[in-house]
N, C-alpha and C positions, 0 to 999 in steps of 0.2 A: 477413605480419600474419595474424592469422585471423580467423574467425568465431567471436565468444560470446554462443552461449545461453544463458541460463540456470533454470533447472528453480526453481518454483515452487509449492511448497503450502500448506495454510491456515495446520499447524500449525509454518510457514516463521517464516509473517509475525507467528505469537505470538510468539512466541519475540523474534523483532529488537523488537517492540512493545514488551516485558516487560523488554527487555535496552536499547532503549535507542530509547522512543517512536513517533512520525510521521515526524520526520524520518528513522530510521536504516532505516522502512521504505519511507517516497521514494528514498529515496540506494540501495537495495535495487534496486530494479523501476529505475532512471533513471544508476545511474554500469558501468560498464563492462561493455558489454550491449548486441550487436547482438539480436540477438530473445528473446524471456521466453515461458516452455510454463507457464505453470499451471494446480495442481487447479481446478475446479469450488467452482464457491461464493466466498465471502470473497476470496479470492486472484485470482480472475478479474475483480469486483468493482473490485476498487483497481487492476489492472493497466486497466481500462474508466475511473476516473473521470480514472484517471494520463492516457491515452492521449484524453481528450477534450479539443478544443478552446478549447471554452465553457466550462469548468475550468480553464484557462493565463491567461482572460483573467482569472480572478477572484483568480488569484497562488497559490503557490504555499501560503502559510498560509491560504489557504483550504481548497484539500487536501488540507494536513495535517491541519487539525481534523475536514476531513469521514472521511476514516481513521480518523479516534482514535472518530469515532462509529461506524464500521462497524463497528472490530474490538472495541470494546465491546458494543455491540450482539449483537456472536455470541461475545461471552463471555459475557454473562448481567447483565454491567455496569450499571444507572443511570447517568442523568449526574446527579447535584448539580443543584438550581441556587440557586440564592445571590437 
């Protein structure tokens, strides 16, 4: 068995989100990895949310909604409320 570390940059987060949404980003942070090395900014903020016990109590859907909001803010996309 090996030790699996993953380097995650802000551009990687953007690419994953554009291709598969917040679920894809969440899976990249949590599946098949023992340690994360993140770029400062968006990538680090998402890691903090995913690893926060208070967010885990709210459930994956709420976490993914917040990840979507963080990425849209980083990309300069405003959420359109109906």
